[in-house]
C-alpha positions in Angstrom: -1.1 -71.1 52.1 -1.2 -74.3 54.5 -1.4 -72.3 57.5 -3.9 -70.3 56.6 -5.9 -73.1 55.4 -5.0 -75.1 58.8 -6.3 -72.1 61.0 -9.7 -71.2 58.7 -10.3 -75.2 59.7 -9.8 -75.4 63.5 -11.7 -72.1 63.7 -14.7 -73.4 62.0 -14.7 -76.0 64.2 -14.5 -73.5 67.5 -17.2 -71.1 65.7 -19.1 -74.3 65.6 -18.7 -75.6 68.8 -19.3 -71.8 70.4 -23.0 -71.3 68.3 -23.8 -74.6 70.1 -23.0 -73.3 73.0 -24.6 -70.5 72.7 -28.0 -72.0 71.6 -27.8 -74.8 74.9 -27.5 -71.7 77.1 -31.1 -70.2 75.5 -32.5 -73.5 75.6 -31.2 -73.7 79.9 -32.2 -69.8 80.5 -35.7 -71.3 79.3 -35.7 -74.4 81.0 -35.9 -76.5 78.6 -34.5 -79.8 79.4 -35.8 -82.0 76.7 -33.8 -80.6 73.3 -30.5 -80.4 73.1 -29.2 -77.8 71.1 -28.8 -79.2 67.7 -32.4 -80.0 67.8 -33.3 -76.4 68.3 -31.7 -75.4 65.2 -33.0 -78.4 63.2 -36.0 -76.7 64.6 -35.1 -73.4 63.9 -34.5 -74.0 59.9 -37.4 -75.5 59.6 -39.3 -73.1 61.1 -42.8 -73.1 59.6 -41.8 -75.3 56.5 -42.8 -78.7 55.8 -40.3 -80.4 54.8 -39.3 -84.5 54.3 -36.5 -85.8 56.6 -34.3 -86.1 53.2 -35.1 -82.5 52.5 -34.3 -82.0 56.5 -31.1 -83.7 55.5 -30.2 -81.8 52.6 -31.0 -78.0 52.9 -29.1 -78.0 56.5 -26.3 -80.5 55.8 -27.1 -82.6 59.3 -25.8 -86.7 59.0 -28.9 -88.5 57.9 -28.7 -90.9 61.2 -28.6 -88.2 63.5 -31.0 -86.5 61.7 -33.5 -89.5 62.1 -32.6 -89.9 66.0 -33.1 -85.9 66.6 -36.2 -86.4 64.9 -37.6 -89.7 66.7 -37.1 -87.5 70.2 -39.1 -84.4 69.1 -41.9 -86.6 67.8 -41.6 -87.9 71.1 -41.2 -84.9 73.0 -43.9 -83.0 71.1 -41.7 -80.1 69.0 -42.0 -81.7 65.5 -45.5 -83.6 64.0 -44.5 -86.4 62.1 -47.1 -87.4 59.0 -46.7 -90.5 56.2 -47.0 -88.8 52.6 -49.6 -89.4 51.2 -48.0 -89.7 47.8 -44.9 -91.6 48.9 -45.6 -94.1 51.8 -41.6 -94.4 52.3 -41.7 -90.4 53.2 -43.1 -88.7 55.9 -43.1 -85.2 57.0 -42.3 -82.7 59.1 -43.6 -80.1 60.5 -42.5 -77.8 63.9 -45.5 -78.0 66.4 -46.7 -75.0 68.7 -44.0 -76.1 71.1 -41.6 -76.2 68.7 -42.3 -72.9 67.0 -41.9 -71.4 69.8 -38.3 -72.6 70.3 -37.9 -71.4 66.7 -38.6 -67.8 67.6 -36.9 -67.8 70.9 -34.4 -68.3 69.0 -35.2 -65.8 65.9 -35.3 -63.0 69.1 -32.3 -64.6 70.0 -30.1 -64.6 67.3 -31.6 -61.2 66.2 -30.3 -59.3 69.5 -26.4 -61.6 68.8 -27.0 -59.2 65.1 -27.4 -55.6 67.2 -25.1 -56.2 69.6 -22.4 -57.8 66.5 -23.0 -54.5 64.8 -22.0 -52.8 67.6 -19.2 -54.4 68.9 -17.7 -53.6 64.8 -18.2 -56.6 62.8 -20.3 -54.6 59.6 -22.3 -56.4 57.5 -19.8 -56.0 54.9 -17.5 -57.9 56.2 -19.9 -61.1 57.4 -20.7 -60.9 53.2 -16.9 -61.0 52.8 -16.2 -63.8 55.6 -19.5 -65.5 54.0 -18.1 -65.3 50.3 -15.0 -67.2 51.2 -17.0 -70.1 53.5 -18.9 -70.4 50.5 -16.3 -70.8 47.9 -14.4 -73.5 50.8 -17.6 -74.9 50.6 -17.5 -75.1 46.9 -13.9 -76.4 47.0 -14.8 -79.1 49.3 -17.2 -80.7 47.8 -15.8 -80.5 43.9 -13.1 -82.1 46.3 -14.9 -84.7 46.9 -16.0 -85.8 43.8 -13.4 -85.3 41.8 -10.9 -86.8 44.5 -8.8 -83.5 45.1 -8.3 -84.5 48.5 -6.5 -88.0 48.0 -2.4 -88.5 47.1 -1.9 -88.4 44.0 
C-alpha cells in the first residue's frame, strides 16, 4: 500500500504543476504578462461570483497569505474589483472585472477543449469520476488525519 500511496502523492504534485504550466502557456499565448497561472485560476474559480477573501480561500484551498498577495496584484492590474463589506468593515468583497471575466472565459474555453480532447484520447467521464472519488476519499482522510493526529507517530 505504501508505494502506491507515495506514488499518488507524487502524481498529485506533478499533475498540479503540469496544469499550472498549461494555464501559463495559455496566458502567454494570449499575451497576458501581468497575471500568473495561480492568479488566473483564482479568477476562474471566482467567476461571476462575489466572495470575500476568506470564502475564496475556503472554496479554492489557497493559502491565505498567497491569496492576499495575489488579490492585491489582481486589483492593481485591473482583474478584480474589491470593496469593503457594508456590514463588516473587516471583510472585503471580490468580484472579477470585465478584464478578469475575459480570463475566466478564455480558461473555460481551454478546459472545454481539454475535455473534448481527453474524451477522444480514451479517458472517459466514468474513469475521471472513479479517480475523483478516490481523490475525494484521500482528501477526507488527510483532513481527518490533521484533526485527529493520525499522521503523528505514536
